[in-house]
C-alpha angles and dihedrals in degrees: 000000000000111000124191109214116205131188108179118194131181094272102001142061128204119194143175134183110214135176094226094196095056098024089234114156107220099179142339139186153152131239113202137182095028108185092022119062103314133230125196120192111192129186131191111186118324099302108044113075122163132182125201125189115195141125112288105177099175143018090249091059089045092056091043089053092050091050091050092050091050090055100031119118095242097040099026119146095157131030096227140002085243086079089068104096101181141006124221120200128199107225116190101205127034096159114197091319096081125048093166142012117292143190110259116253131162088264091053091051090049092053092048088051090052088058095055092103088062093048107020095163099044114030096057091054091045091052091048090055091053094049093048091051090049089053097045097039105024097170096049117095118238124212126198117215114190129216089210100047098087091057094055088094090071113113124231094259088060101041105037123094119223094251128108108307091232089070087065097045096041104030103024091239106170144108111283103168128209140220084060095147090054094045090050094050096046096044091047090052089050093051088055092050094047091042086213122122095187090063136151110211134171116202119200109199100190120181137107083309113036139188141166123218132194109216120189120183090348095306130108110244099170139357136188101236115078140184085339134012089262096085125085130020128033105263139184095286102349122098096215117196111017137162106268088223089068090070101063089036092057093040089058098040095045097030093237129167122224091262091048094051090050089050089049093052096039103040110019104039136062119057091348094050097047099041098037086210111083146324087236107095091206090066092046092051090050091050090048091055088051089057103263106156098203090052090053090050090049092055093047092049091049094051094042091055091051090049091053091056093045091054095044093048092047087054092047092053096038093244140347132249098190142008116207129198119203145157127047100317097028093053099040111030112081088175094060093045090050094049093046093051096041111104095018095098088113086069092054092259111143117169120206102221093198093054090043093056095053116093113215135157120248133022115332140173117233100177127103119258088247093055111116089199113056119224120207140179107213119177109226123233109190093161092058090053089051091048093049093047090048091049094048093050097045107030093097093050 
């Protein structure tokens, strides 16, 4: 079954075409600067990479362009869009409505719309992607796959905030968590490697957006992101955990509105805010090696925050069988993995520096043979999870 995977953002669009039955990736790409000047980066296999620069005024025209490229003579991977048998959509926020992926119906769209106040930047774009696909391919089933669904196994003691309980019942104030599709994929791969169903795994999804998840027996029991993706680790431009008292203090000192303080904490803080150099950790690491003090402090703060979550989640689960690193930083930065693991030998965590420094594709172990806690680098594959869920929900249609 050919599944078209769509991740619609406010001004961007990620896509993949996957044979969900065989897991074969047929094509992938990214459309950026929708509504401005438009750039489409398209890949077929590992060797064929194409870039197109042209006006792309709307998301509808972006999706139409992608479908043309998939069937165009020069870039063709399928003969017709009729070969697409299902469409899988990444939806950021499913609230408490959705504990698993679901076929899109008018009621599903209505519930995703109700959750817009919890994800005002993401859910509207996600809904738009669904509606455009329904218009362009009216006979093809659509499936919604939620970033929050995997974390719906958390219990109240792990997802409630210590505020009046009525704020949860009346205003849905609670920890939801994100990156759920990635945490599910990586923890599931780890369970296979360990061959141990009663497992205790901590997944570190480290990228421009980052989160840590405690997974016991294949289920999320706690995660670092909260009501929004702002809570938790230090990220590219997000502050992560912060004293709530900082918010009114800064609002008064800097004369900021509620929207401005959210912009400040979401887009001007984190790695960018501390280092003053970039939100790209690679640039900060380079500056650190050149002797920049603030860059060194940034790296130490980042790793210390990850360590705090590792230790707290090990305590929450009563131990840990494996720690997994994934996503852009987690998969590619041996320095960050080394600094995070250093000093955690008391938890049975022993990193093999030689294994850690080698870059290889695929899942790999980077712990010493003597390490009681296994350490893995496992490349995430959220799109494959979306494709598989879409296939399983629509294959009988």
